[in-house]
Biopython code that builds the backbone (N, CA, C, O; Angstrom):
import numpy as np
from Bio.PDB.StructureBuilder import StructureBuilder

atoms = [
    (1, "MET", "N", (-8.703, -16.490, -13.619)),
    (1, "MET", "CA", (-8.570, -14.800, -12.953)),
    (1, "MET", "C", (-8.050, -14.229, -13.788)),
    (1, "MET", "O", (-7.127, -14.802, -14.368)),
    (2, "PRO", "N", (-8.432, -12.855, -14.192)),
    (2, "PRO", "CA", (-7.775, -12.114, -15.107)),
    (2, "PRO", "C", (-6.583, -11.761, -13.931)),
    (2, "PRO", "O", (-6.537, -12.009, -12.726)),
    (3, "ASN", "N", (-5.460, -10.929, -15.039)),
    (3, "ASN", "CA", (-4.407, -10.646, -14.197)),
    (3, "ASN", "C", (-4.348, -9.524, -13.713)),
    (3, "ASN", "O", (-3.869, -8.480, -14.155)),
    (4, "TYR", "N", (-5.040, -9.853, -12.436)),
    (4, "TYR", "CA", (-5.197, -8.515, -11.702)),
    (4, "TYR", "C", (-3.554, -7.942, -10.759)),
    (4, "TYR", "O", (-3.409, -6.859, -10.192)),
    (5, "VAL", "N", (-2.486, -9.111, -10.868)),
    (5, "VAL", "CA", (-1.450, -8.470, -10.018)),
    (5, "VAL", "C", (-0.290, -8.340, -11.420)),
    (5, "VAL", "O", (0.010, -9.280, -12.157)),
    (6, "GLN", "N", (0.122, -7.215, -11.503)),
    (6, "GLN", "CA", (1.017, -7.181, -12.612)),
    (6, "GLN", "C", (2.200, -6.867, -12.176)),
    (6, "GLN", "O", (2.151, -5.820, -11.530)),
    (7, "HIS", "N", (3.731, -7.526, -12.277)),
    (7, "HIS", "CA", (4.862, -7.116, -11.818)),
    (7, "HIS", "C", (5.434, -6.020, -13.199)),
    (7, "HIS", "O", (5.384, -6.310, -14.394)),
    (8, "LEU", "N", (5.893, -4.901, -12.675)),
    (8, "LEU", "CA", (5.964, -3.765, -13.646)),
    (8, "LEU", "C", (7.395, -3.081, -13.342)),
    (8, "LEU", "O", (7.880, -3.306, -12.233)),
    (9, "ALA", "N", (8.096, -2.273, -14.233)),
    (9, "ALA", "CA", (9.028, -1.812, -14.154)),
    (9, "ALA", "C", (9.093, -0.254, -14.453)),
    (9, "ALA", "O", (8.197, 0.008, -15.255)),
    (10, "TYR", "N", (9.654, 0.619, -14.187)),
    (10, "TYR", "CA", (9.354, 1.925, -14.636)),
    (10, "TYR", "C", (10.698, 2.919, -14.099)),
    (10, "TYR", "O", (11.037, 3.077, -12.926)),
    (11, "GLY", "N", (11.338, 3.524, -15.315)),
    (11, "GLY", "CA", (12.634, 3.856, -14.592)),
    (11, "GLY", "C", (13.470, 2.832, -13.873)),
    (11, "GLY", "O", (13.936, 3.093, -12.764)),
    (12, "GLY", "N", (13.595, 2.130, -14.234)),
    (12, "GLY", "CA", (14.431, 1.196, -13.686)),
    (12, "GLY", "C", (14.205, 0.345, -12.376)),
    (12, "GLY", "O", (14.951, -0.460, -11.818)),
    (13, "VAL", "N", (12.985, 0.765, -12.077)),
    (13, "VAL", "CA", (12.432, 0.437, -10.589)),
    (13, "VAL", "C", (11.479, -0.327, -11.035)),
    (13, "VAL", "O", (10.727, 0.012, -11.948)),
    (14, "ASN", "N", (11.408, -1.780, -10.234)),
    (14, "ASN", "CA", (10.115, -2.641, -10.055)),
    (14, "ASN", "C", (9.127, -1.945, -9.098)),
    (14, "ASN", "O", (9.308, -1.420, -8.000)),
    (15, "TYR", "N", (7.845, -2.132, -9.981)),
    (15, "TYR", "CA", (6.544, -2.049, -8.739)),
    (15, "TYR", "C", (5.723, -3.356, -9.073)),
    (15, "TYR", "O", (5.979, -4.292, -9.831)),
    (16, "VAL", "N", (4.657, -3.100, -8.255)),
    (16, "VAL", "CA", (3.497, -4.190, -8.588)),
    (16, "VAL", "C", (2.224, -2.928, -8.992)),
    (16, "VAL", "O", (2.114, -1.727, -8.744)),
    (17, "LEU", "N", (1.615, -3.670, -9.532)),
    (17, "LEU", "CA", (0.141, -3.108, -9.961)),
    (17, "LEU", "C", (-0.889, -4.052, -9.452)),
    (17, "LEU", "O", (-0.990, -5.250, -9.717)),
    (18, "LEU", "N", (-1.600, -3.361, -8.721)),
    (18, "LEU", "CA", (-2.952, -4.715, -8.783)),
    (18, "LEU", "C", (-3.993, -3.586, -9.418)),
    (18, "LEU", "O", (-4.223, -2.429, -9.065)),
    (19, "GLU", "N", (-4.577, -4.470, -10.601)),
    (19, "GLU", "CA", (-5.497, -3.717, -11.353)),
    (19, "GLU", "C", (-6.834, -4.106, -11.245)),
    (19, "GLU", "O", (-7.368, -4.964, -11.948)),
    (20, "CYS", "N", (-7.351, -3.481, -10.378)),
    (20, "CYS", "CA", (-8.722, -3.580, -9.780)),
    (20, "CYS", "C", (-9.650, -2.446, -10.247)),
    (20, "CYS", "O", (-10.536, -2.124, -9.455)),
    (21, "ALA", "N", (-9.566, -1.734, -11.531)),
    (21, "ALA", "CA", (-10.794, -0.733, -11.339)),
    (21, "ALA", "C", (-11.785, -1.760, -12.486)),
    (21, "ALA", "O", (-11.657, -2.639, -13.339)),
    (22, "ASN", "N", (-12.877, -0.876, -11.755)),
    (22, "ASN", "CA", (-14.163, -1.192, -12.669)),
    (22, "ASN", "C", (-14.616, -2.520, -12.118)),
    (22, "ASN", "O", (-15.106, -3.246, -12.984)),
    (23, "LEU", "N", (-14.583, -3.002, -10.961)),
    (23, "LEU", "CA", (-15.013, -3.954, -10.464)),
    (23, "LEU", "C", (-16.144, -3.403, -9.699)),
    (23, "LEU", "O", (-16.017, -2.631, -8.749)),
    (24, "ARG", "N", (-17.410, -3.905, -10.232)),
    (24, "ARG", "CA", (-18.629, -3.210, -9.522)),
    (24, "ARG", "C", (-19.579, -4.335, -8.593)),
    (24, "ARG", "O", (-20.648, -4.044, -8.056)),
    (25, "ASP", "N", (-18.909, -5.694, -8.549)),
    (25, "ASP", "CA", (-19.906, -6.415, -7.738)),
    (25, "ASP", "C", (-19.152, -6.811, -6.483)),
    (25, "ASP", "O", (-17.958, -7.092, -6.592)),
    (26, "GLU", "N", (-19.812, -6.861, -5.178)),
    (26, "GLU", "CA", (-19.205, -6.930, -3.914)),
    (26, "GLU", "C", (-18.398, -8.489, -3.815)),
    (26, "GLU", "O", (-17.371, -8.538, -3.139)),
    (27, "ALA", "N", (-18.760, -9.403, -4.318)),
    (27, "ALA", "CA", (-18.594, -10.767, -4.400)),
    (27, "ALA", "C", (-17.046, -10.912, -5.125)),
    (27, "ALA", "O", (-16.045, -11.449, -4.651)),
    (28, "VAL", "N", (-17.227, -10.212, -6.491)),
    (28, "VAL", "CA", (-15.866, -10.017, -6.865)),
    (28, "VAL", "C", (-14.675, -9.628, -6.494)),
    (28, "VAL", "O", (-13.610, -10.235, -6.603)),
    (29, "VAL", "N", (-15.009, -8.021, -5.806)),
    (29, "VAL", "CA", (-14.046, -7.495, -5.197)),
    (29, "VAL", "C", (-13.396, -8.154, -3.873)),
    (29, "VAL", "O", (-12.311, -7.886, -3.356)),
    (30, "LEU", "N", (-14.268, -8.992, -3.517)),
    (30, "LEU", "CA", (-13.633, -9.513, -2.101)),
    (30, "LEU", "C", (-12.849, -11.129, -2.972)),
    (30, "LEU", "O", (-11.819, -11.662, -2.560)),
    (31, "ARG", "N", (-13.499, -11.525, -3.950)),
    (31, "ARG", "CA", (-12.515, -12.544, -4.226)),
    (31, "ARG", "C", (-10.893, -12.127, -5.112)),
    (31, "ARG", "O", (-9.884, -12.819, -5.254)),
    (32, "VAL", "N", (-11.179, -10.836, -5.542)),
    (32, "VAL", "CA", (-9.641, -10.355, -6.135)),
    (32, "VAL", "C", (-8.947, -9.794, -5.004)),
    (32, "VAL", "O", (-7.721, -9.725, -5.092)),
    (33, "VAL", "N", (-9.708, -9.234, -3.588)),
    (33, "VAL", "CA", (-8.638, -8.681, -2.817)),
    (33, "VAL", "C", (-8.014, -9.926, -2.188)),
    (33, "VAL", "O", (-6.798, -9.983, -2.009)),
    (34, "LYS", "N", (-8.790, -10.865, -1.870)),
    (34, "LYS", "CA", (-7.906, -12.327, -1.511)),
    (34, "LYS", "C", (-6.809, -12.744, -2.358)),
    (34, "LYS", "O", (-5.652, -12.875, -1.959)),
    (35, "HIS", "N", (-7.253, -12.971, -3.664)),
    (35, "HIS", "CA", (-6.141, -13.369, -4.836)),
    (35, "HIS", "C", (-4.935, -12.273, -4.725)),
    (35, "HIS", "O", (-3.758, -12.610, -4.853)),
    (36, "CYS", "N", (-5.294, -11.088, -4.504)),
    (36, "CYS", "CA", (-4.094, -10.383, -4.613)),
    (36, "CYS", "C", (-3.396, -10.575, -3.368)),
    (36, "CYS", "O", (-2.188, -10.785, -3.487)),
    (37, "GLU", "N", (-3.900, -10.552, -2.127)),
    (37, "GLU", "CA", (-3.042, -11.025, -1.010)),
    (37, "GLU", "C", (-2.256, -12.474, -1.173)),
    (37, "GLU", "O", (-1.100, -12.669, -0.796)),
    (38, "GLU", "N", (-3.065, -13.396, -1.774)),
    (38, "GLU", "CA", (-2.244, -14.732, -1.982)),
    (38, "GLU", "C", (-0.937, -14.589, -2.983)),
    (38, "GLU", "O", (0.130, -15.193, -2.870)),
    (39, "GLU", "N", (-1.308, -13.626, -3.990)),
    (39, "GLU", "CA", (0.062, -13.478, -4.852)),
    (39, "GLU", "C", (1.320, -12.745, -3.944)),
    (39, "GLU", "O", (2.473, -13.175, -3.942)),
    (40, "LEU", "N", (0.940, -11.771, -3.318)),
    (40, "LEU", "CA", (1.537, -11.191, -2.514)),
    (40, "LEU", "C", (2.324, -11.261, -1.298)),
    (40, "LEU", "O", (3.333, -10.614, -1.017)),
    (41, "SER", "N", (1.734, -12.119, -0.637)),
    (41, "SER", "CA", (2.037, -12.551, 0.663)),
    (41, "SER", "C", (3.708, -13.436, 0.714)),
    (41, "SER", "O", (4.162, -14.050, -0.251)),
    (42, "GLY", "N", (4.311, -13.319, 1.878)),
    (42, "GLY", "CA", (5.577, -13.794, 1.475)),
    (42, "GLY", "C", (6.755, -13.039, 1.144)),
    (42, "GLY", "O", (7.893, -13.427, 1.406)),
    (43, "HIS", "N", (6.460, -11.898, 0.534)),
    (43, "HIS", "CA", (7.408, -11.423, 0.100)),
    (43, "HIS", "C", (8.425, -10.425, 1.165)),
    (43, "HIS", "O", (7.833, -9.824, 2.062)),
    (44, "PRO", "N", (9.615, -10.298, 1.075)),
    (44, "PRO", "CA", (10.456, -10.222, 2.172)),
    (44, "PRO", "C", (10.375, -8.627, 2.571)),
    (44, "PRO", "O", (10.117, -7.811, 1.687)),
    (45, "THR", "N", (10.577, -8.251, 3.785)),
    (45, "THR", "CA", (9.876, -6.890, 4.469)),
    (45, "THR", "C", (10.758, -5.929, 3.394)),
    (45, "THR", "O", (11.860, -6.055, 2.860)),
    (46, "SER", "N", (9.712, -4.916, 3.355)),
    (46, "SER", "CA", (10.264, -3.485, 2.592)),
    (46, "SER", "C", (10.639, -4.003, 1.291)),
    (46, "SER", "O", (11.776, -3.675, 0.953)),
    (47, "SER", "N", (10.017, -4.699, 0.491)),
    (47, "SER", "CA", (10.402, -5.072, -1.007)),
    (47, "SER", "C", (9.651, -4.819, -1.886)),
    (47, "SER", "O", (10.041, -4.945, -3.047)),
    (48, "LEU", "N", (8.321, -4.378, -1.600)),
    (48, "LEU", "CA", (7.438, -3.573, -2.781)),
    (48, "LEU", "C", (6.983, -2.447, -2.739)),
    (48, "LEU", "O", (6.830, -1.806, -1.700)),
    (49, "ARG", "N", (6.691, -2.039, -3.941)),
    (49, "ARG", "CA", (6.195, -0.619, -4.491)),
    (49, "ARG", "C", (5.082, -1.040, -4.804)),
    (49, "ARG", "O", (5.197, -2.108, -5.405)),
    (50, "LEU", "N", (3.599, -0.579, -4.640)),
    (50, "LEU", "CA", (2.805, -1.237, -4.696)),
    (50, "LEU", "C", (1.836, 0.082, -5.326)),
    (50, "LEU", "O", (1.780, 1.160, -4.735)),
    (51, "LEU", "N", (1.102, -0.190, -6.596)),
    (51, "LEU", "CA", (0.281, 0.508, -7.290)),
    (51, "LEU", "C", (-1.327, -0.045, -7.297)),
    (51, "LEU", "O", (-1.621, -0.992, -8.026)),
    (52, "PHE", "N", (-2.366, 0.621, -6.423)),
    (52, "PHE", "CA", (-3.579, -0.275, -6.350)),
    (52, "PHE", "C", (-4.273, 0.840, -7.036)),
    (52, "PHE", "O", (-4.263, 2.019, -6.683)),
    (53, "ASN", "N", (-5.021, 0.204, -8.300)),
    (53, "ASN", "CA", (-5.871, 1.201, -9.542)),
    (53, "ASN", "C", (-7.400, 0.875, -8.868)),
    (53, "ASN", "O", (-7.828, -0.243, -9.154)),
    (54, "LEU", "N", (-8.050, 1.498, -8.229)),
    (54, "LEU", "CA", (-9.379, 1.183, -7.555)),
    (54, "LEU", "C", (-10.239, 2.233, -8.346)),
    (54, "LEU", "O", (-11.187, 2.736, -7.743)),
    (55, "GLU", "N", (-10.056, 2.513, -9.311)),
    (55, "GLU", "CA", (-10.808, 3.258, -10.443)),
    (55, "GLU", "C", (-12.139, 2.587, -10.348)),
    (55, "GLU", "O", (-12.179, 1.357, -10.368)),
    (56, "ASN", "N", (-13.471, 3.451, -10.223)),
    (56, "ASN", "CA", (-14.571, 3.132, -10.447)),
    (56, "ASN", "C", (-14.833, 1.801, -10.029)),
    (56, "ASN", "O", (-15.347, 1.056, -10.863)),
    (57, "THR", "N", (-14.529, 1.272, -8.678)),
    (57, "THR", "CA", (-14.635, 0.126, -8.120)),
    (57, "THR", "C", (-15.579, 0.316, -6.851)),
    (57, "THR", "O", (-15.303, 1.200, -6.039)),
    (58, "ILE", "N", (-16.575, -0.421, -6.689)),
    (58, "ILE", "CA", (-17.539, -0.757, -5.540)),
    (58, "ILE", "C", (-16.696, -0.797, -4.380)),
    (58, "ILE", "O", (-15.651, -1.448, -4.363)),
    (59, "PHE", "N", (-17.242, 0.082, -3.114)),
    (59, "PHE", "CA", (-16.733, -0.406, -2.048)),
    (59, "PHE", "C", (-17.812, -0.560, -1.080)),
    (59, "PHE", "O", (-18.845, 0.033, -1.388)),
    (60, "THR", "N", (-17.828, -1.231, 0.048)),
    (60, "THR", "CA", (-18.661, -1.647, 0.962)),
    (60, "THR", "C", (-18.292, -1.706, 2.364)),
    (60, "THR", "O", (-17.208, -1.178, 2.617)),
    (61, "ARG", "N", (-18.925, -2.216, 3.336)),
    (61, "ARG", "CA", (-17.912, -2.294, 4.540)),
    (61, "ARG", "C", (-17.408, -3.488, 4.335)),
    (61, "ARG", "O", (-16.220, -3.644, 4.616)),
    (62, "LYS", "N", (-18.002, -4.359, 3.924)),
    (62, "LYS", "CA", (-16.817, -6.124, 3.670)),
    (62, "LYS", "C", (-16.056, -5.925, 2.616)),
    (62, "LYS", "O", (-15.187, -6.795, 2.551)),
    (63, "THR", "N", (-15.993, -4.972, 1.558)),
    (63, "THR", "CA", (-14.907, -4.905, 0.655)),
    (63, "THR", "C", (-13.663, -4.129, 1.753)),
    (63, "THR", "O", (-12.467, -4.419, 1.757)),
    (64, "LEU", "N", (-14.160, -3.369, 2.400)),
    (64, "LEU", "CA", (-13.308, -2.043, 3.122)),
    (64, "LEU", "C", (-12.604, -2.911, 4.089)),
    (64, "LEU", "O", (-11.383, -2.758, 4.123)),
    (65, "ALA", "N", (-13.221, -3.963, 5.039)),
    (65, "ALA", "CA", (-12.499, -4.776, 5.821)),
    (65, "ALA", "C", (-11.837, -5.586, 5.257)),
    (65, "ALA", "O", (-10.857, -5.977, 5.892)),
    (66, "ALA", "N", (-12.092, -6.266, 3.671)),
    (66, "ALA", "CA", (-11.390, -6.986, 3.397)),
    (66, "ALA", "C", (-9.815, -6.192, 3.039)),
    (66, "ALA", "O", (-8.776, -6.831, 3.206)),
    (67, "VAL", "N", (-9.793, -4.958, 2.610)),
    (67, "VAL", "CA", (-8.438, -4.198, 1.909)),
    (67, "VAL", "C", (-7.836, -3.921, 3.331)),
    (67, "VAL", "O", (-6.632, -3.676, 3.252)),
    (68, "ALA", "N", (-8.229, -3.896, 4.347)),
    (68, "ALA", "CA", (-7.535, -3.605, 5.760)),
    (68, "ALA", "C", (-6.904, -5.056, 5.888)),
    (68, "ALA", "O", (-5.679, -5.002, 6.004)),
    (69, "GLU", "N", (-7.427, -6.330, 5.895)),
    (69, "GLU", "CA", (-6.915, -7.611, 5.929)),
    (69, "GLU", "C", (-5.648, -7.664, 5.136)),
    (69, "GLU", "O", (-4.598, -8.140, 5.567)),
    (70, "PHE", "N", (-5.828, -7.105, 3.864)),
    (70, "PHE", "CA", (-4.908, -7.429, 2.553)),
    (70, "PHE", "C", (-3.610, -6.510, 3.583)),
    (70, "PHE", "O", (-2.591, -7.005, 4.065)),
    (71, "ASN", "N", (-4.015, -5.278, 3.672)),
    (71, "ASN", "CA", (-2.980, -4.371, 4.038)),
    (71, "ASN", "C", (-2.196, -4.930, 5.574)),
    (71, "ASN", "O", (-1.024, -4.723, 5.887)),
    (72, "ALA", "N", (-3.091, -5.577, 6.265)),
    (72, "ALA", "CA", (-2.287, -6.315, 7.404)),
    (72, "ALA", "C", (-1.477, -7.186, 6.885)),
    (72, "ALA", "O", (-0.267, -7.106, 7.096)),
    (73, "ALA", "N", (-1.990, -8.106, 6.162)),
    (73, "ALA", "CA", (-1.469, -9.607, 5.573)),
    (73, "ALA", "C", (0.195, -9.117, 4.896)),
    (73, "ALA", "O", (1.287, -9.682, 4.956)),
    (74, "ILE", "N", (-0.123, -8.189, 4.444)),
    (74, "ILE", "CA", (1.434, -7.862, 3.283)),
    (74, "ILE", "C", (1.863, -6.455, 3.551)),
    (74, "ILE", "O", (2.354, -5.908, 2.563)),
    (75, "GLY", "N", (1.800, -5.724, 4.649)),
    (75, "GLY", "CA", (2.221, -4.293, 5.105)),
    (75, "GLY", "C", (3.576, -4.754, 5.256)),
    (75, "GLY", "O", (4.291, -4.356, 4.336)),
    (76, "ARG", "N", (4.048, -5.320, 5.942)),
    (76, "ARG", "CA", (5.497, -5.301, 6.021)),
    (76, "ARG", "C", (6.404, -5.440, 5.137)),
    (76, "ARG", "O", (7.593, -5.214, 5.360)),
    (77, "SER", "N", (5.929, -5.834, 4.011)),
    (77, "SER", "CA", (6.513, -5.882, 2.975)),
    (77, "SER", "C", (6.525, -4.873, 1.656)),
    (77, "SER", "O", (7.148, -5.014, 0.604)),
    (78, "LEU", "N", (5.409, -3.547, 2.166)),
    (78, "LEU", "CA", (5.640, -2.696, 1.385)),
    (78, "LEU", "C", (6.780, -1.460, 1.705)),
    (78, "LEU", "O", (6.984, -0.990, 2.825)),
    (79, "ILE", "N", (7.312, -1.145, 0.734)),
    (79, "ILE", "CA", (8.046, 0.178, 0.676)),
    (79, "ILE", "C", (7.190, 1.480, 0.871)),
    (79, "ILE", "O", (7.397, 2.274, 1.788)),
    (80, "ARG", "N", (6.098, 1.642, -0.185)),
    (80, "ARG", "CA", (5.355, 2.752, -0.357)),
    (80, "ARG", "C", (4.136, 2.153, -1.085)),
    (80, "ARG", "O", (4.367, 1.155, -1.768)),
    (81, "SER", "N", (3.133, 2.522, -1.049)),
    (81, "SER", "CA", (1.900, 2.617, -1.912)),
    (81, "SER", "C", (1.201, 3.699, -2.461)),
    (81, "SER", "O", (0.970, 4.713, -1.801)),
    (82, "ALA", "N", (0.793, 3.529, -3.812)),
    (82, "ALA", "CA", (-0.067, 4.509, -4.624)),
    (82, "ALA", "C", (-1.283, 3.973, -4.616)),
    (82, "ALA", "O", (-1.545, 2.834, -5.003)),
    (83, "ILE", "N", (-2.254, 4.971, -4.066)),
    (83, "ILE", "CA", (-3.684, 4.364, -4.368)),
    (83, "ILE", "C", (-4.208, 5.281, -5.843)),
    (83, "ILE", "O", (-4.049, 6.495, -5.967)),
    (84, "LEU", "N", (-4.739, 4.534, -6.696)),
    (84, "LEU", "CA", (-5.716, 5.470, -7.895)),
    (84, "LEU", "C", (-6.982, 5.625, -7.839)),
    (84, "LEU", "O", (-7.696, 4.628, -7.737)),
    (85, "GLY", "N", (-7.319, 6.409, -7.873)),
    (85, "GLY", "CA", (-9.117, 6.478, -8.197)),
    (85, "GLY", "C", (-9.640, 5.890, -6.551)),
    (85, "GLY", "O", (-10.516, 5.026, -6.560)),
    (86, "ALA", "N", (-9.170, 6.302, -5.356)),
    (86, "ALA", "CA", (-10.042, 6.152, -4.446)),
    (86, "ALA", "C", (-11.121, 7.405, -4.222)),
    (86, "ALA", "O", (-10.875, 8.566, -4.550)),
    (87, "GLU", "N", (-12.334, 6.965, -3.618)),
    (87, "GLU", "CA", (-13.286, 7.944, -3.439)),
    (87, "GLU", "C", (-13.888, 7.663, -2.255)),
    (87, "GLU", "O", (-13.493, 6.757, -1.523)),
    (88, "GLY", "N", (-15.014, 8.519, -1.953)),
    (88, "GLY", "CA", (-15.750, 8.152, -0.809)),
    (88, "GLY", "C", (-15.051, 7.626, 0.327)),
    (88, "GLY", "O", (-14.119, 8.108, 0.970)),
    (89, "MET", "N", (-15.697, 6.511, 0.456)),
    (89, "MET", "CA", (-15.317, 5.723, 1.998)),
    (89, "MET", "C", (-13.930, 5.392, 1.619)),
    (89, "MET", "O", (-13.133, 5.667, 2.516)),
    (90, "MET", "N", (-13.498, 4.974, 0.746)),
    (90, "MET", "CA", (-11.994, 4.481, 0.774)),
    (90, "MET", "C", (-10.954, 5.404, 0.851)),
    (90, "MET", "O", (-9.853, 5.034, 1.258)),
    (91, "THR", "N", (-11.205, 6.829, 0.432)),
    (91, "THR", "CA", (-10.334, 7.713, 1.227)),
    (91, "THR", "C", (-10.118, 7.656, 2.807)),
    (91, "THR", "O", (-9.035, 7.826, 3.367)),
    (92, "ILE", "N", (-11.250, 7.405, 3.382)),
    (92, "ILE", "CA", (-11.063, 7.514, 4.464)),
    (92, "ILE", "C", (-10.273, 6.121, 4.913)),
    (92, "ILE", "O", (-9.557, 6.239, 5.907)),
    (93, "ALA", "N", (-10.326, 4.944, 4.345)),
    (93, "ALA", "CA", (-9.806, 4.057, 4.703)),
    (93, "ALA", "C", (-8.425, 3.818, 4.534)),
    (93, "ALA", "O", (-7.780, 2.969, 5.150)),
    (94, "VAL", "N", (-7.846, 4.868, 3.379)),
    (94, "VAL", "CA", (-6.628, 5.002, 2.621)),
    (94, "VAL", "C", (-6.060, 5.766, 3.960)),
    (94, "VAL", "O", (-5.016, 5.306, 4.422)),
    (95, "ASN", "N", (-6.585, 6.763, 4.546)),
    (95, "ASN", "CA", (-6.174, 7.750, 5.550)),
    (95, "ASN", "C", (-5.382, 6.532, 6.557)),
    (95, "ASN", "O", (-4.201, 6.301, 6.815)),
    (96, "ASN", "N", (-6.751, 5.875, 6.984)),
    (96, "ASN", "CA", (-6.538, 5.344, 8.112)),
    (96, "ASN", "C", (-5.254, 4.210, 8.016)),
    (96, "ASN", "O", (-4.404, 4.152, 8.904)),
    (97, "ILE", "N", (-5.237, 3.385, 6.904)),
    (97, "ILE", "CA", (-3.956, 2.651, 6.752)),
    (97, "ILE", "C", (-2.540, 3.440, 6.700)),
    (97, "ILE", "O", (-1.478, 2.837, 6.851)),
    (98, "ALA", "N", (-2.614, 4.888, 6.467)),
    (98, "ALA", "CA", (-1.460, 5.322, 6.108)),
    (98, "ALA", "C", (-1.030, 5.668, 7.496)),
    (98, "ALA", "O", (0.121, 5.489, 7.896)),
    (99, "ARG", "N", (-1.927, 6.134, 8.163)),
    (99, "ARG", "CA", (-1.669, 6.548, 9.703)),
    (99, "ARG", "C", (-1.065, 5.411, 10.534)),
    (99, "ARG", "O", (-0.012, 5.435, 11.171)),
    (100, "GLU", "N", (-2.057, 4.283, 10.381)),
    (100, "GLU", "CA", (-1.304, 2.952, 11.258)),
    (100, "GLU", "C", (-0.097, 2.544, 10.748)),
    (100, "GLU", "O", (0.765, 2.282, 11.587)),
    (101, "SER", "N", (0.198, 2.419, 9.557)),
    (101, "SER", "CA", (1.196, 1.562, 9.099)),
    (101, "SER", "C", (2.484, 2.751, 9.023)),
    (101, "SER", "O", (3.646, 2.361, 8.901)),
    (102, "GLN", "N", (2.217, 3.952, 9.093)),
    (102, "GLN", "CA", (3.426, 4.608, 8.996)),
    (102, "GLN", "C", (4.334, 4.419, 8.174)),
    (102, "GLN", "O", (5.471, 4.095, 8.517)),
    (103, "ARG", "N", (3.940, 4.605, 6.869)),
    (103, "ARG", "CA", (4.697, 4.107, 5.952)),
    (103, "ARG", "C", (4.148, 5.441, 4.752)),
    (103, "ARG", "O", (3.183, 6.156, 5.020)),
    (104, "PRO", "N", (4.902, 5.576, 3.531)),
    (104, "PRO", "CA", (4.303, 6.475, 2.684)),
    (104, "PRO", "C", (3.289, 5.581, 1.954)),
    (104, "PRO", "O", (3.388, 4.402, 1.615)),
    (105, "VAL", "N", (2.025, 6.691, 1.768)),
    (105, "VAL", "CA", (0.625, 5.830, 1.358)),
    (105, "VAL", "C", (0.195, 7.307, 0.636)),
    (105, "VAL", "O", (-0.065, 8.332, 1.267)),
    (106, "GLN", "N", (0.182, 7.144, -1.039)),
    (106, "GLN", "CA", (-0.683, 8.437, -1.764)),
    (106, "GLN", "C", (-1.360, 8.063, -2.289)),
    (106, "GLN", "O", (-1.335, 6.931, -2.772)),
    (107, "MET", "N", (-2.589, 9.202, -2.446)),
    (107, "MET", "CA", (-4.007, 9.049, -3.243)),
    (107, "MET", "C", (-3.562, 9.491, -4.718)),
    (107, "MET", "O", (-2.539, 10.171, -4.639)),
    (108, "PHE", "N", (-3.899, 9.362, -5.735)),
    (108, "PHE", "CA", (-3.890, 10.221, -6.808)),
    (108, "PHE", "C", (-5.168, 10.046, -7.786)),
    (108, "PHE", "O", (-6.135, 9.316, -7.569)),
    (109, "LYS", "N", (-4.966, 10.849, -8.873)),
    (109, "LYS", "CA", (-6.201, 10.299, -9.704)),
    (109, "LYS", "C", (-5.482, 10.562, -10.937)),
    (109, "LYS", "O", (-6.174, 10.735, -11.941)),
    (110, "ASP", "N", (-4.115, 10.629, -11.052)),
    (110, "ASP", "CA", (-3.390, 10.604, -12.615)),
    (110, "ASP", "C", (-2.389, 9.263, -12.433)),
    (110, "ASP", "O", (-1.526, 9.223, -11.555)),
    (111, "HIS", "N", (-2.573, 8.420, -13.171)),
    (111, "HIS", "CA", (-1.766, 7.137, -13.542)),
    (111, "HIS", "C", (-0.220, 7.250, -13.373)),
    (111, "HIS", "O", (0.436, 6.485, -12.667)),
    (112, "ALA", "N", (0.291, 8.283, -14.093)),
    (112, "ALA", "CA", (1.282, 8.730, -14.466)),
    (112, "ALA", "C", (2.286, 9.442, -13.083)),
    (112, "ALA", "O", (3.438, 9.358, -12.658)),
    (113, "ALA", "N", (1.099, 10.105, -12.776)),
    (113, "ALA", "CA", (1.576, 11.145, -11.337)),
    (113, "ALA", "C", (2.041, 9.752, -10.347)),
    (113, "ALA", "O", (3.214, 9.701, -9.977)),
    (114, "ALA", "N", (1.226, 8.812, -10.006)),
    (114, "ALA", "CA", (1.073, 7.849, -9.189)),
    (114, "ALA", "C", (2.499, 7.203, -9.609)),
    (114, "ALA", "O", (3.448, 7.519, -8.891)),
    (115, "VAL", "N", (2.713, 6.457, -10.539)),
    (115, "VAL", "CA", (3.732, 5.914, -10.701)),
    (115, "VAL", "C", (5.352, 6.716, -10.877)),
    (115, "VAL", "O", (6.427, 6.120, -10.942)),
    (116, "GLU", "N", (5.185, 7.900, -10.916)),
    (116, "GLU", "CA", (6.236, 8.794, -10.524)),
    (116, "GLU", "C", (6.337, 8.834, -9.193)),
    (116, "GLU", "O", (7.353, 8.287, -8.764)),
    (117, "TRP", "N", (5.578, 9.328, -8.350)),
    (117, "TRP", "CA", (5.764, 9.109, -7.158)),
    (117, "TRP", "C", (6.233, 7.633, -6.508)),
    (117, "TRP", "O", (7.095, 7.395, -5.661)),
    (118, "LEU", "N", (5.663, 7.066, -6.968)),
    (118, "LEU", "CA", (5.820, 5.240, -6.556)),
    (118, "LEU", "C", (7.450, 5.107, -6.558)),
    (118, "LEU", "O", (8.086, 4.573, -5.649)),
    (119, "ILE", "N", (7.878, 5.547, -7.452)),
    (119, "ILE", "CA", (9.468, 4.654, -7.740)),
    (119, "ILE", "C", (10.186, 6.012, -7.319)),
    (119, "ILE", "O", (11.383, 5.889, -7.579)),
    (120, "GLY", "N", (9.957, 7.051, -6.862)),
    (120, "GLY", "CA", (10.685, 8.147, -6.172)),
    (120, "GLY", "C", (11.461, 7.696, -5.135)),
    (120, "GLY", "O", (11.360, 6.497, -4.872)),
    (121, "ASP", "N", (12.293, 8.439, -4.412)),
    (121, "ASP", "CA", (13.285, 8.336, -3.558)),
    (121, "ASP", "C", (12.451, 7.598, -1.926)),
    (121, "ASP", "O", (11.374, 8.103, -1.607)),
    (122, "ASP", "N", (12.969, 6.573, -1.120)),
    (122, "ASP", "CA", (12.163, 6.263, -0.176)),
    (122, "ASP", "C", (12.392, 7.200, 0.974)),
    (122, "ASP", "O", (11.725, 7.090, 2.002)),
]
sb = StructureBuilder()
sb.init_structure("model")
sb.init_model(0)
sb.init_chain("A")
sb.init_seg("    ")
for serial, (resi, resn, name, xyz) in enumerate(atoms, 1):
    if name == "N":
        sb.init_residue(resn, " ", resi, " ")
    sb.init_atom(name, np.array(xyz, "f"), 0.0, 1.0, " ", f" {name:<3s}", serial, name[0])
structure = sb.get_structure()
């Protein structure tokens, strides 16, 4: 499986990039979301800054449910999340996740702006 989970640093701050752009097949999206969940589960509470790149990725009811399960599984580990390229139904899902989790979650169209916000002060 390609490297969908990338541990990166910018300005001395570590973050995780979930590179899920251009996934156009529902079955592939479901496998990738599950893979990302397995890679990130078990991290300590409030230890992850997450950039989730969803540009040009297909979303269906099943994939949105998988993203919600992913968030439930790793949510306690997250400090903040930046979502890149969310459109349509995904924006509604992101807003619901942000409201329910009560942690900073922001949507972006620009990668550099997303990283700058992600590494910012808590």
